[in-house]
C-alpha positions as CSV (number, residue, x, y, z in Angstrom):
1,M,3.9,6.7,17.5
2,S,5.9,3.6,17.2
3,T,8.1,2.7,19.9
4,G,9.9,-0.2,18.2
5,T,8.5,-3.0,20.0
6,V,6.9,-5.4,17.7
7,R,3.2,-5.7,18.4
8,P,1.8,-9.4,18.4
9,S,0.1,-10.6,15.2
10,R,-4.1,-10.8,15.8
11,T,-5.5,-14.3,15.5
12,R,-8.6,-13.1,14.7
13,P,-10.6,-15.8,11.7
14,T,-11.2,-12.6,9.6
15,V,-7.7,-11.6,10.0
16,L,-6.2,-15.2,9.1
17,V,-8.2,-15.6,6.2
18,V,-7.8,-12.3,4.4
19,S,-4.2,-12.4,5.3
20,A,-3.9,-15.8,3.2
21,L,-6.0,-13.9,0.2
22,L,-3.4,-11.2,0.2
23,T,-0.6,-13.0,0.1
24,A,-2.0,-15.0,-2.7
25,L,-2.7,-12.3,-4.6
26,L,0.6,-10.5,-4.1
27,G,2.2,-13.8,-5.4
28,L,0.3,-13.6,-8.9
29,L,1.5,-9.9,-9.5
30,P,4.0,-8.5,-11.1
31,A,6.3,-5.7,-9.0
32,A,3.6,-2.9,-8.6
33,G,5.4,-1.1,-6.0
34,P,7.5,1.7,-6.1
35,A,9.3,1.3,-9.3
36,G,12.9,-0.5,-8.3
37,A,15.6,-1.9,-10.7
38,T,17.4,-5.1,-10.6
39,G,19.4,-3.9,-13.2
40,R,20.1,-0.2,-14.2
41,A,17.7,2.4,-15.3
42,G,17.7,5.4,-17.4
43,T,16.9,5.8,-21.0
44,T,14.5,3.3,-22.9
45,G,17.6,1.3,-23.0
46,G,18.1,0.9,-19.7
47,A,21.7,2.6,-19.2
48,S,22.1,4.5,-16.0
49,P,22.3,7.9,-16.1
50,T,26.1,9.1,-16.0
51,D,27.3,6.1,-17.2
52,A,30.6,7.6,-18.6
53,A,31.6,8.1,-15.1
54,G,32.1,4.5,-14.6
55,D,30.8,1.7,-12.5
56,P,30.7,2.1,-8.7
57,V,32.8,0.0,-6.7
58,P,30.2,-2.8,-5.1
59,S,31.3,-4.5,-1.7
60,R,28.8,-7.0,0.0
61,V,28.1,-6.7,3.6
62,D,26.5,-8.1,6.7
63,F,25.6,-6.2,9.8
64,T,23.5,-6.5,12.6
65,G,19.8,-5.0,12.9
66,A,17.1,-4.5,15.7
67,D,17.0,-7.6,18.0
68,G,19.8,-9.0,16.5
69,T,18.5,-9.9,13.0
70,T,21.5,-9.9,10.6
71,L,20.9,-8.1,7.4
72,H,22.3,-8.5,4.0
73,G,23.6,-5.2,2.3
74,L,25.6,-3.7,-0.4
75,V,28.0,-0.8,-0.2
76,L,28.9,1.0,-3.9
77,A,31.6,3.6,-3.7
78,P,32.1,6.2,-6.1
79,P,34.1,5.0,-9.1
80,T,36.8,7.6,-9.0
81,A,37.3,8.0,-5.5
82,A,40.9,9.0,-5.1
83,A,43.2,6.9,-2.4
84,G,42.9,8.1,1.0
85,T,39.5,10.7,0.3
86,R,36.3,10.0,2.1
87,D,33.3,10.7,0.5
88,P,29.8,11.2,2.2
89,G,27.5,8.3,2.7
90,L,24.2,7.6,2.4
91,V,21.7,4.7,3.6
92,M,18.9,4.4,1.3
93,L,15.5,3.0,2.5
94,P,12.9,1.7,0.0
95,G,9.3,2.4,0.1
96,A,6.5,-0.4,1.4
97,G,6.8,-4.1,0.0
98,P,9.2,-6.7,0.4
99,G,12.3,-4.4,-0.2
100,P,15.1,-6.4,-1.7
101,L,18.1,-4.2,-2.0
102,A,17.9,-4.8,-6.0
103,E,14.8,-2.1,-5.5
104,L,17.0,0.5,-5.3
105,R,20.1,-0.6,-6.7
106,A,20.3,2.0,-9.7
107,A,19.2,4.8,-7.9
108,A,22.0,3.9,-5.5
109,E,24.7,3.5,-8.2
110,T,23.9,6.8,-9.6
111,Y,24.3,8.7,-6.3
112,A,27.8,6.8,-6.2
113,R,28.4,8.0,-9.6
114,H,28.0,11.7,-8.0
115,G,30.6,10.9,-5.3
116,V,28.3,9.9,-2.5
117,T,29.1,6.3,-1.3
118,T,25.4,4.5,-0.5
119,L,24.2,1.3,1.2
120,V,21.4,-0.5,0.1
121,F,20.3,-3.7,2.2
122,D,17.5,-6.4,2.3
123,K,14.5,-5.7,4.6
124,R,14.1,-7.9,6.8
125,T,11.3,-10.4,6.6
126,D,10.8,-11.0,10.5
127,G,8.4,-8.5,12.1
128,Y,7.4,-6.8,8.7
129,S,5.0,-8.3,6.4
130,M,1.6,-7.1,4.8
131,T,-0.3,-7.6,8.0
132,R,2.3,-6.5,10.7
133,R,5.1,-4.0,11.1
134,D,6.6,-1.5,13.6
135,Y,8.4,1.5,11.6
136,G,10.2,1.4,14.9
137,Q,11.9,-1.7,14.0
138,P,13.3,-0.8,10.5
139,A,14.4,2.7,11.9
140,D,16.8,0.7,14.4
141,D,17.9,-1.1,11.2
142,A,18.4,1.9,9.6
143,L,20.4,3.2,12.3
144,A,22.5,0.0,12.1
145,A,23.2,0.7,8.9
146,V,24.4,4.2,9.3
147,R,26.9,2.9,12.1
148,L,28.2,0.6,9.7
149,L,28.8,3.0,6.8
150,R,30.0,5.6,9.2
151,S,33.0,2.7,10.2
152,R,34.0,2.3,6.4
153,P,37.2,3.4,5.4
154,E,36.1,5.0,2.1
155,T,33.0,7.3,4.2
156,D,33.6,10.3,6.4
157,P,31.8,9.3,9.3
158,D,30.6,13.0,9.8
159,R,29.0,12.8,6.5
160,V,26.5,9.6,6.7
161,G,22.8,10.3,6.2
162,L,19.5,8.7,5.6
163,W,17.4,8.9,2.4
164,G,14.2,7.2,2.3
165,L,11.5,6.9,-0.2
166,S,7.7,7.2,0.5
167,E,7.1,4.4,3.5
168,G,10.8,4.7,3.9
169,A,10.4,8.2,4.6
170,W,8.4,7.5,7.5
171,V,11.3,5.3,8.6
172,A,14.1,7.7,7.8
173,S,12.6,10.6,9.6
174,L,11.9,8.8,12.7
175,A,15.6,7.3,12.8
176,A,16.9,10.3,12.2
177,S,14.5,11.8,15.3
178,R,16.4,9.0,17.4
179,S,19.9,9.5,17.1
180,A,22.4,12.1,15.7
181,E,24.4,9.5,14.2
182,A,22.8,10.2,11.1
183,A,24.2,13.9,9.9
184,Y,21.2,14.5,7.4
185,L,17.9,13.5,6.1
186,V,16.8,13.3,2.3
187,T,13.1,12.2,2.0
188,V,11.3,11.2,-1.5
189,G,7.5,11.4,-1.3
190,A,7.3,11.6,2.1
191,V,4.0,11.6,3.5
192,G,2.8,13.9,6.4
193,L,-0.6,12.1,7.0
194,T,-1.5,8.6,8.6
195,P,-1.0,5.8,6.0
196,A,-4.8,5.2,6.1
197,R,-5.6,8.3,5.2
198,Q,-3.0,8.7,2.3
199,Q,-3.8,5.4,1.2
200,A,-7.8,6.3,0.8
201,W,-6.7,9.6,-0.7
202,A,-4.3,7.8,-3.7
203,Y,-7.2,5.1,-4.2
204,R,-9.6,7.8,-5.2
205,G,-7.0,9.4,-7.2
206,Y,-6.4,6.4,-9.0
207,L,-9.9,5.3,-9.7
208,R,-10.8,8.9,-10.6
209,H,-8.0,8.7,-13.0
210,A,-9.2,5.7,-14.5
211,G,-12.8,7.3,-15.1
212,V,-14.5,5.3,-12.3
213,S,-17.1,7.1,-9.8
214,G,-19.7,6.2,-7.7
215,S,-20.1,3.3,-5.4
216,L,-17.1,1.8,-6.1
217,V,-14.9,4.7,-4.6
218,T,-16.5,4.9,-1.3
219,A,-16.5,0.9,-1.4
220,L,-12.8,1.3,-1.9
221,A,-11.2,4.2,-0.5
222,D,-13.4,4.5,2.7
223,T,-15.2,1.3,3.7
224,S,-12.6,-1.3,2.9
225,V,-9.7,0.8,4.4
226,R,-12.0,1.3,7.5
227,Q,-12.7,-2.4,7.5
228,L,-9.0,-3.3,7.3
229,T,-7.7,-0.9,9.8
230,A,-10.2,-2.2,12.4
231,A,-9.4,-5.7,11.7
232,G,-5.5,-5.2,12.2
233,L,-5.0,-6.1,8.3
234,F,-3.6,-2.5,8.3
235,P,-0.2,-2.1,9.8
236,E,0.5,1.4,11.4
237,A,-2.7,2.7,9.7
238,G,-2.8,5.6,12.4
239,Y,1.0,6.1,12.6
240,D,1.6,9.9,12.9
241,P,4.7,11.2,11.4
242,V,4.2,14.8,12.8
243,P,6.1,14.0,16.3
244,A,9.3,12.4,14.7
245,W,9.5,15.0,12.1
246,E,9.3,17.6,15.0
247,R,12.2,15.9,16.4
248,V,14.6,16.0,13.6
249,R,17.1,18.4,13.9
250,Q,19.6,17.5,11.0
251,P,19.5,19.2,7.6
252,V,16.6,17.8,5.7
253,L,15.9,17.9,2.2
254,A,12.6,16.4,1.3
255,E,11.5,16.3,-2.4
256,W,8.3,15.5,-4.0
257,G,7.9,14.8,-7.7
258,A,5.2,17.2,-9.4
259,L,3.4,14.2,-10.7
260,D,2.9,12.7,-7.2
261,R,-0.3,10.7,-7.1
262,E,0.4,9.0,-3.8
263,A,2.0,11.0,-1.3
264,A,-0.9,13.8,-1.0
265,P,2.1,15.9,-1.7
266,E,0.5,19.5,-1.5
267,E,-0.6,18.7,2.5
268,S,2.1,16.5,3.0
269,A,4.8,19.1,2.4
270,T,2.8,21.6,4.2
271,I,2.4,19.3,7.4
272,I,6.4,18.5,7.4
273,R,7.5,22.1,6.8
274,Q,5.3,23.3,9.8
275,A,6.5,20.4,11.7
276,L,9.9,21.5,11.2
277,D,9.3,24.8,11.9
278,R,7.7,24.1,15.6
279,G,10.8,21.9,16.2
280,G,13.0,25.0,15.7
281,N,14.9,23.3,12.4
282,T,15.6,26.0,10.5
283,H,18.2,24.0,8.0
284,Y,15.9,22.2,5.5
285,T,15.1,22.5,1.6
286,L,11.6,21.3,0.5
287,R,12.1,20.9,-3.4
288,T,9.4,20.1,-6.1
289,V,11.0,18.2,-9.0
290,P,9.3,18.8,-12.2
291,G,8.2,15.7,-14.9
292,V,8.5,13.1,-12.2
293,R,6.3,11.1,-10.6
294,H,6.1,9.5,-6.6
295,N,9.5,8.1,-6.4
296,L,11.0,10.8,-8.9
297,H,10.8,8.7,-11.8
298,L,10.1,9.5,-15.1
299,T,6.4,8.6,-16.1
300,G,4.5,8.2,-19.2
301,D,0.8,8.7,-17.8
302,D,0.9,11.7,-15.6
303,G,2.3,9.7,-12.8
304,Y,-0.2,7.2,-12.6
305,D,1.9,4.4,-14.1
306,R,5.1,3.0,-12.4
307,P,7.9,2.4,-15.2
308,D,11.3,2.0,-14.3
309,R,13.3,4.9,-15.9
310,L,15.5,7.4,-14.2
311,P,15.6,10.8,-15.3
312,A,18.9,11.8,-17.0
313,D,19.7,14.1,-13.9
314,Y,18.8,11.7,-11.3
315,A,20.7,12.4,-8.1
316,A,22.6,15.3,-9.5
317,T,20.9,18.2,-7.5
318,E,20.5,15.6,-4.3
319,A,24.1,14.9,-4.4
320,A,25.6,18.5,-4.8
321,W,23.2,19.5,-1.5
322,I,24.9,16.8,0.3
323,Q,28.4,17.7,-0.9
324,R,27.5,21.2,0.3
325,L,26.6,20.1,3.7
326,A,30.8,20.3,4.2
327,T,30.9,24.1,3.5
328,G,28.0,25.2,5.7
329,L,24.0,24.3,6.7
330,P,21.2,25.3,4.3
331,T,19.0,28.3,5.1
332,A,14.9,27.0,5.5
333,T,13.8,27.4,1.8
334,A,10.8,25.8,0.1
335,D,9.2,25.3,-3.4
336,P,5.6,26.0,-3.9
337,A,4.0,22.1,-3.1
338,P,2.5,19.8,-6.3
339,P,-0.9,20.7,-6.3
340,Q,-3.8,18.4,-5.6
341,D,-6.9,18.1,-7.3
342,T,-8.6,16.7,-3.9
343,R,-7.8,17.0,-0.3
344,S,-7.6,13.8,1.8
345,R,-10.5,12.9,4.1
346,A,-10.6,11.8,7.5
347,L,-11.5,8.2,8.2
348,D,-13.7,8.0,11.1
349,P,-14.0,4.7,13.4
350,L,-16.6,2.3,12.3
351,P,-20.2,2.3,14.2
352,W,-21.0,-0.9,15.9
353,Y,-23.6,-2.0,13.1
354,R,-20.0,-1.7,10.6
355,S,-17.7,-3.4,13.0
356,V,-15.2,-6.0,11.7
357,W,-17.5,-8.8,13.4
358,F,-20.8,-7.6,12.6
359,E,-19.3,-7.9,8.8
360,A,-17.9,-11.3,9.3
361,V,-21.2,-12.5,10.9
362,A,-23.0,-11.0,8.1
363,T,-20.9,-11.9,5.5
364,L,-20.8,-15.7,6.6
365,L,-24.7,-15.9,6.9
366,C,-25.1,-14.6,3.1
367,L,-22.6,-17.3,2.0
368,T,-24.0,-20.1,3.8
369,G,-27.4,-19.7,2.9
370,F,-26.4,-18.6,-1.0
371,A,-23.6,-21.0,-1.5
372,G,-24.9,-23.7,0.9
373,Y,-28.1,-24.0,-1.3
374,A,-25.9,-24.2,-4.4
375,L,-23.8,-26.6,-3.4
376,T,-26.1,-29.1,-1.8
377,G,-28.0,-28.9,-5.1
378,A,-25.0,-29.6,-6.9
379,F,-24.5,-32.7,-4.9
380,R,-28.1,-33.8,-5.6
381,R,-27.5,-33.6,-9.2
382,L,-24.4,-35.3,-9.2
383,R,-26.4,-38.2,-7.7
384,G,-28.6,-38.3,-10.1
385,R,-31.7,-36.9,-8.1
386,A,-34.3,-34.3,-9.7
387,R,-34.9,-31.0,-7.9
388,P,-38.1,-31.3,-5.6
389,A,-41.0,-29.9,-7.1
390,A,-41.6,-28.2,-3.8
391,L,-38.4,-25.9,-4.0
392,P,-39.0,-22.7,-6.2
393,G,-37.0,-22.8,-9.5
394,A,-36.0,-19.3,-8.5
395,A,-34.2,-20.2,-5.3
396,G,-31.3,-21.9,-7.5
397,W,-30.7,-18.6,-9.3
398,A,-30.6,-16.7,-6.3
399,A,-28.3,-19.2,-4.7
400,L,-25.8,-18.6,-7.6
401,A,-26.5,-15.0,-8.3
402,G,-25.8,-14.2,-4.2
403,T,-22.5,-16.6,-4.0
404,G,-21.3,-14.7,-7.3
405,A,-22.4,-11.3,-5.9
406,V,-20.6,-11.5,-2.2
407,L,-17.6,-13.3,-3.6
408,G,-17.4,-11.5,-6.7
409,A,-17.3,-8.0,-4.7
410,L,-14.8,-9.0,-1.9
411,G,-12.4,-10.7,-4.5
412,Y,-12.4,-7.3,-6.7
413,L,-12.0,-5.3,-3.8
414,L,-8.8,-7.3,-2.4
415,F,-7.7,-7.1,-6.3
416,L,-7.9,-3.5,-6.0
417,M,-6.1,-2.8,-2.8
418,V,-3.5,-5.2,-3.4
419,T,-2.9,-3.5,-7.0
420,A,-3.1,0.0,-5.3
421,A,-6.3,0.5,-7.4
422,M,-4.1,0.8,-10.5
423,F,-5.8,-1.8,-13.0
424,P,-9.5,-1.5,-12.5
425,G,-10.1,-3.0,-16.2
426,P,-12.5,-1.5,-18.5
427,V,-14.9,1.0,-17.2
428,L,-18.6,1.3,-18.6
429,F,-20.9,4.2,-17.5
430,G,-18.2,5.1,-14.5
431,R,-18.3,1.8,-13.0
432,P,-15.3,-0.9,-13.9
433,V,-16.9,-4.0,-16.2
434,V,-16.1,-6.1,-13.2
435,W,-17.8,-3.9,-10.6
436,L,-20.9,-3.7,-12.7
437,A,-21.2,-7.4,-13.3
438,V,-21.1,-7.9,-9.5
439,Q,-24.2,-5.0,-9.0
440,L,-26.0,-6.6,-11.5
441,L,-25.5,-9.8,-9.9
442,A,-26.4,-8.5,-6.3
443,L,-29.7,-7.6,-7.9
444,S,-30.5,-10.8,-9.7
445,A,-30.0,-12.3,-6.3
446,L,-32.6,-10.1,-4.6
447,G,-34.9,-10.3,-7.5
448,A,-34.9,-14.1,-7.6
449,A,-34.9,-14.3,-3.7
450,A,-37.9,-12.7,-3.8
451,V,-39.6,-14.8,-6.7
452,A,-38.6,-17.6,-4.5
453,A,-40.0,-16.3,-1.5
454,A,-43.2,-15.8,-3.0
455,G,-43.5,-19.2,-4.5
456,A,-42.6,-20.5,-1.6
457,R,-45.6,-19.0,0.1
458,R,-47.6,-20.5,-2.7
459,E,-46.6,-24.0,-2.2
460,R,-46.5,-23.9,1.7
461,S,-48.5,-27.7,2.0
462,A,-45.9,-29.1,-0.3
463,L,-43.2,-27.8,1.2
464,A,-44.3,-29.2,4.4
465,A,-44.4,-32.6,3.0
466,A,-40.8,-31.9,1.4
467,G,-37.7,-33.7,3.0
468,R,-36.3,-31.8,6.1
469,T,-33.0,-31.1,4.1
470,D,-34.9,-29.5,1.5
471,R,-37.0,-27.3,4.0
472,A,-33.4,-26.6,5.8
473,R,-31.8,-25.1,2.2
474,L,-34.9,-22.9,1.4
475,G,-34.7,-22.0,5.2
476,A,-31.2,-20.7,5.0
477,L,-31.5,-19.4,1.6
478,L,-34.1,-16.8,2.5
479,P,-32.8,-15.2,5.7
480,A,-29.6,-14.9,3.6
481,A,-31.4,-12.8,1.4
482,V,-32.6,-10.6,3.9
483,V,-29.6,-10.2,5.5
484,F,-27.8,-9.8,2.1
485,L,-29.8,-6.8,1.1
486,P,-28.2,-4.3,3.7
487,W,-24.9,-5.9,3.5
488,A,-25.4,-5.0,-0.4
489,V,-26.2,-1.4,0.1
490,S,-23.3,-1.1,2.6
491,W,-20.7,-2.2,0.4
492,G,-22.1,0.1,-2.7
493,L,-23.7,-2.9,-4.8
494,L,-27.1,-1.5,-4.8
495,L,-25.9,2.2,-5.6
496,P,-25.0,4.1,-8.5
C-alpha cells in the first residue's frame, strides 16, 4: 500500500521512449477521461439540474498540500444559505488524469444547490503524471483541503467529508483511513481491485462491446498491461485498496452506476463491503444508481460512452444522506451490485522470456533489421544507385512490411491504451481494420523474408562478390525476420 512517499521515476530507455509517446498521443486527444465539465452539465441545452435554485457563491482559495505544494481551488457555497448558518462541506476528488477543478465544477455546483458547500481544486502536477504517482500524496492533499473547508465560516467543521470518483475513490478512502478530520466518505465508481486488474477488465469490456474478439483482446488486456506494469509505466498498478477500506471508520456512501463499465462494479462492491465489515464499520450505504454510467452521468450507449450530462436528480439523494448525518448515523445497507458480464482476471508476472528487457531487445533487433534495410535502400535510390542484382527483390518487401508491422502493432496498442479502448475503429471479422492490416503486414513480412532467404541461397556466389554493405544489410534483415516470428506470435499478430 502507498505511504505517501513519492517514488523516484525510473530511467530505463524503454520507459523514456514510451513515456514520450504516451504524452504526445494524449495531447492529440479530446478529453476522454471521466466526463468533466467546464460549464454546467445537465440537459441537452447544458443547464445544470435545479437551476431554479440560483447560482452557488464561488470563492477562489489557495492552500498548502503535501510537501508544501500550493494548490488552487474553488469553494462553492449554497446560494440560499441564511446568514450565520453553517452547512455541511464536501471536498471532491476527480478520477485519473490531469484533474483541473473545472472537471468537477458542474457536479460541485449541483451539490451546492442542494445545500452542501463544496471545494474542488486543481490536481497537483508535481509527483502526479501518466507514469508516476503515489496515492498517498493526493490523499494528504485531500486532507489539507478538508482542513481548509473546516475553517470556512459558512461550513460546519464537524460535517466536512470527502467525495471521490474512480481513482479519486482510492485517494479518498486512503485519506479517510488516515484521519478522522473527514467526517464521512462518499465514493462514485470505487474499485476494489488493483488498478492493473481493473484496467485489463475494462479493456476487455470495451473491445467486446465494439465487436472485437481474438488476439487483440489478449494483446491489449493482458500482454500490454503486464508489460507496462513491469516497465514501471503503469503507476500504482498493484495498489491494493482493501487495507484502506478496512480502516475507514466514518459513515460511507458508496455508489455505482448500474451501467458502470469501468469499475468491475459487482466485484468491487462485494470487496468493499467485505472490507468495511471486517473493519467493524456498520455505518455504510452501498447504492446502485439506475440508468447512469461509471461517474453517475447519463449515457447514450449503455455506459460505454462519456457524455457530459448530469441527470436531473443528480446529488439529491447524496445531499439528503449527508444532511441526515446531523441527526444520526446510517445503518449498514447494500443494494444488489450492478452485474458484470465477465469476471476480472488476475495478471500473472511476466516469465523471463517476456521480460521488459527481452521484449525491448527483440523489438530493437526487428526494427534494426527491417527499418535499417529499408532506409539504406531508400538512401541508395536517392543517390541514383540501382539495387544490386545479388540482393533478392523480396528483401525490400520484407523490410517495408516488417517495419510497418512492428510500428503499427505497437502504435495501435498504445493508441488503444491512451483512449481506454473506446475507439478501436471499424471492425471486420472480429478484428479492427487497423489490427487486421497489421496482421497482414506481419504475414507478408515473413513470407517475403522466406522468399528472400531462398533467393539469397541460390545467389550465394553473387552475394559473396557483392559489397560489404549489401551483405551486412541482408545479414541484418534475415535474422530480424527470425526474431520477428516469435515476437509476432507473442503479440498476437499471427493468431486469429
